[in-house]
C-alpha positions in Angstrom: -167.5 -120.6 31.7 -167.4 -120.6 35.5 -164.2 -119.7 37.3 -163.6 -123.3 38.8 -163.8 -125.1 35.5 -161.7 -122.4 33.8 -158.9 -122.7 36.4 -159.0 -126.5 36.1 -158.9 -126.2 32.3 -155.8 -123.9 32.5 -154.1 -126.3 34.9 -154.8 -129.2 32.6 -153.3 -127.2 29.7 -150.2 -126.4 31.7 -149.7 -130.0 32.7 -150.3 -131.2 29.1 -147.8 -128.7 27.6 -145.1 -128.6 30.3 -145.7 -131.7 32.5 -143.3 -133.9 30.5 -140.7 -131.1 30.5 -141.0 -130.9 34.3 -140.6 -134.7 34.6 -137.4 -134.5 32.4 -135.9 -131.6 34.3 -136.8 -133.1 37.7 -135.2 -136.4 36.7 -131.9 -134.9 35.9 -130.9 -135.1 39.6 -132.8 -136.7 42.5 -135.9 -137.3 40.4 -138.1 -139.9 42.1 -140.8 -137.3 42.9 -140.9 -136.0 39.3 -141.2 -139.5 37.9 -144.0 -140.4 40.4 -145.9 -137.2 39.6 -145.5 -137.8 35.9 -147.0 -141.3 36.4 -149.9 -139.8 38.4 -150.6 -137.3 35.6 -150.4 -140.0 33.0 -153.0 -142.0 34.9 -155.1 -138.8 34.7 -154.6 -139.0 30.9 -152.7 -135.7 30.7 -150.3 -137.6 28.5 -149.4 -141.2 27.8 -147.6 -143.3 30.5 -144.9 -144.3 28.0 -144.2 -140.6 27.5 -143.7 -140.1 31.2 -141.4 -143.1 31.4 -139.4 -141.8 28.4 -139.0 -138.3 29.8 -137.9 -139.7 33.2 -135.5 -142.1 31.4 -133.9 -139.4 29.3 -133.6 -137.0 32.3 -132.0 -139.7 34.5 -129.6 -140.9 31.8 -128.5 -137.4 30.9 -128.1 -136.3 34.5 -126.0 -139.3 35.6 -123.9 -139.1 32.5 -123.3 -135.4 33.2 -122.2 -136.1 36.8 -120.0 -138.9 35.6 -118.2 -136.7 33.0 -117.8 -133.9 35.6 -116.0 -136.4 37.9 -113.9 -137.7 35.0 -112.8 -134.4 33.5 -113.0 -131.8 36.3 -111.6 -133.6 39.3 -109.7 -130.5 40.4 -112.6 -128.1 40.1 -113.5 -126.5 43.5 -117.1 -127.7 43.3 -115.9 -131.3 42.9 -113.4 -130.9 45.7 -116.2 -129.7 48.0 -118.3 -132.6 46.9 -115.6 -135.0 47.9 -115.9 -133.7 51.5 -119.6 -134.5 51.8 -120.7 -137.3 54.1 -120.9 -140.5 52.3 -118.5 -139.7 49.5 -115.7 -141.9 50.9 -118.1 -144.8 51.3 -119.3 -144.3 47.7 -115.7 -144.1 46.5 -114.8 -147.4 48.1 -117.9 -149.1 46.8 -117.4 -148.0 43.2 -113.8 -149.0 43.2 -114.5 -152.5 44.6 -117.8 -153.2 42.7 -118.0 -150.8 39.8 -120.8 -152.6 37.9 -123.0 -153.1 40.9 -122.4 -149.5 42.0 -123.5 -148.0 38.6 -126.6 -150.2 38.5 -127.8 -149.4 42.1 -126.5 -146.0 43.0 -129.6 -144.1 41.7 -131.8 -146.0 44.2 -129.9 -144.7 47.2 -131.6 -141.4 48.2 -129.3 -138.4 48.4 -126.3 -140.3 46.8 -127.1 -140.0 43.1 -125.1 -136.8 42.4 -122.2 -137.9 44.7 -122.3 -141.4 43.1 -122.1 -140.1 39.5 -119.1 -137.9 40.3 -117.5 -140.8 42.3 -117.9 -143.1 39.3 -116.2 -140.5 37.0 -113.3 -140.1 39.5 -112.9 -143.9 39.6 -112.1 -143.9 35.9 -114.7 -146.5 34.9 -114.6 -147.2 31.2 -117.0 -144.8 29.5 -118.7 -147.4 27.3 -119.3 -149.7 30.3 -120.7 -146.8 32.3 -123.1 -145.8 29.5 -124.4 -149.4 29.0 -125.0 -150.0 32.8 -126.4 -146.5 33.3 -128.9 -146.9 30.4 -130.1 -150.2 31.9 -130.4 -148.8 35.4 -132.2 -145.6 34.2 -134.6 -147.7 32.2 -135.6 -149.8 35.1 -135.8 -146.8 37.4 -138.0 -144.8 35.0 -140.4 -147.7 34.5 -140.5 -148.4 38.2 -141.2 -144.9 39.5 -143.6 -143.8 36.8 -145.5 -147.0 37.4 -145.7 -146.2 41.1 -147.2 -142.8 40.2 -149.7 -144.4 37.9 -150.7 -147.0 40.6 -151.0 -144.1 43.1 -153.4 -142.4 40.7 -155.5 -145.6 40.4 -155.6 -146.0 44.2 -156.5 -142.4 44.7 -159.3 -142.7 42.1 -160.7 -145.8 43.9 -160.6 -144.3 47.4 -161.2 -140.6 46.8 -163.5 -140.5 43.8 -163.3 -138.2 40.8 -164.4 -135.0 42.6 -161.5 -135.1 45.1 -159.1 -136.1 42.4 -159.7 -132.8 40.7 -158.6 -130.9 43.8 -155.6 -133.3 44.2 -154.6 -132.6 40.7 -154.7 -128.9 41.4 -152.5 -129.4 44.5 -150.0 -131.5 42.6 -149.8 -129.0 39.9 -149.2 -126.2 42.4 -146.5 -128.4 44.1 -144.8 -128.9 40.7 -144.8 -125.1 40.1 -143.4 -124.5 43.7 -140.7 -127.0 43.1 -139.7 -125.4 39.9 -139.7 -121.9 41.6 -137.6 -123.4 44.5 -135.0 -124.8 42.1 -134.8 -121.4 40.3 -134.3 -119.6 43.6 -131.6 -122.0 44.7 -129.8 -121.5 41.4 -130.1 -117.8 41.7 -128.7 -117.8 45.3 -125.9 -120.1 44.3 -124.9 -117.9 41.4 -125.0 -114.8 43.6 -122.9 -116.5 46.2 -120.3 -117.5 43.5 -120.1 -113.9 42.3 -119.6 -112.6 45.8 -116.7 -115.0 46.2 
């Protein structure tokens, strides 16, 4: 087997085995990119589209619920106190207290506010059952929307670039996914090191 086809085969295997896990992990926080990449790979038939949407849905639901519970039960934790000083937190806090239902439904669509918003919702003492129902509905729409965008992107790329260029693009996207995972691991390592130094 030639080196080019061998590398492409290995990448396809990695995507098939770990792509959905990457979509799930990426969707735990600001996960639009992960859901879109998952939709792209689903269009390439690495896995089924519904599997991508399900992985993104589960990751988004679990992430937001986790942020909510942190705000609800760890309001005095130093990390939460630092988060409350971030730009936009006061605005999110006012919004969630005046329009709690609308806030939970729409917060995940405001880039950069998802983590802050989840904690703000927990601090606002929204009823847990109400939060879970609204969060599930919002996460479902979000997962279907962004994984569909990725699938449509794959269809458009196939029409305009052709199959030969798509193979190279798939390689680039796989490398990007691996770099993103490595970057997250590095950030986590640096954060833990900084916490130990303190």
